[in-house]
C-alpha positions as CSV (number, residue, x, y, z in Angstrom):
1,M,98.1,63.8,90.4
2,P,96.1,65.5,87.7
3,T,94.3,63.1,85.4
4,N,92.6,63.2,82.0
5,W,89.9,60.8,80.8
6,K,89.1,60.3,77.1
7,P,87.0,61.0,75.1
8,R,86.4,64.3,76.9
9,P,89.3,66.8,77.2
10,C,90.3,68.2,80.5
11,I,91.6,71.8,80.7
12,K,93.9,72.0,83.7
13,V,94.1,75.3,85.6
14,A,97.0,75.8,88.0
15,T,96.0,77.9,91.0
16,N,99.5,79.4,91.5
17,S,102.5,80.1,89.4
18,T,104.8,77.7,91.3
19,L,102.5,74.8,90.5
20,F,102.2,75.9,86.9
21,N,106.0,76.1,86.5
22,W,106.4,72.7,88.2
23,M,103.8,71.0,86.1
24,N,104.1,73.1,83.0
25,E,104.0,70.1,80.6
26,D,100.6,69.2,81.9
27,M,98.9,72.5,82.9
28,D,97.0,74.5,80.3
29,I,96.3,77.7,82.2
30,N,98.2,79.6,84.9
31,A,95.6,81.3,87.1
32,G,98.5,82.2,89.6
33,T,99.0,85.4,87.6
34,I,96.1,86.8,89.7
35,L,98.1,86.2,92.9
36,D,101.3,87.5,91.2
37,G,99.5,90.7,90.4
38,T,100.1,90.5,86.7
39,E,96.5,89.8,85.7
40,T,93.0,90.5,87.1
41,V,90.4,87.8,87.8
42,E,88.5,89.1,84.7
43,Q,91.6,88.7,82.5
44,V,92.2,85.1,83.6
45,G,88.5,84.4,83.3
46,Q,88.7,85.6,79.7
47,R,91.7,83.3,79.0
48,I,89.9,80.3,80.5
49,F,86.8,81.1,78.4
50,E,88.9,81.4,75.2
51,K,90.7,78.1,76.0
52,I,87.3,76.4,76.5
53,V,86.1,77.7,73.1
54,S,89.4,76.6,71.5
55,V,89.4,73.1,72.9
56,A,85.7,72.7,72.0
57,S,86.7,73.7,68.5
58,G,89.3,71.0,68.3
59,E,92.5,72.3,69.9
60,R,94.1,69.6,71.9
61,T,95.0,70.1,75.6
62,K,98.4,69.5,77.0
63,S,97.3,66.2,78.4
64,E,95.9,65.1,75.1
65,L,99.2,66.1,73.3
66,A,101.1,64.1,75.9
67,G,98.9,61.0,75.5
68,I,97.7,61.2,79.1
69,G,94.4,59.4,79.6
70,D,94.9,56.8,76.9
71,E,94.8,54.0,79.5
72,E,92.2,55.6,81.7
73,F,89.1,55.5,79.5
74,A,86.0,53.9,80.8
75,P,82.5,54.5,79.4
76,W,81.0,53.9,82.8
77,V,82.0,54.0,86.4
78,L,84.0,50.9,87.3
79,G,83.6,51.1,91.0
80,P,82.3,53.3,93.9
81,T,82.6,57.1,93.5
82,F,83.4,59.1,96.5
């Protein structure tokens, strides 16, 4: 399950269009367009870069808009990290 931790936004990139369509309400970018043949790696890379700039400038991610991560905030690690 994809997660999002506040206060840092998490831009979620779907690796294929099936995943993006299935989790559309939580995925920000569909990189599956490369496999679909509708975009190049460079084009998707540009979209990802533009999304990073937008989110860093204040645009909210889909997870933030949905309130995902509100209960998951911890300013430090609570337990072991694997």
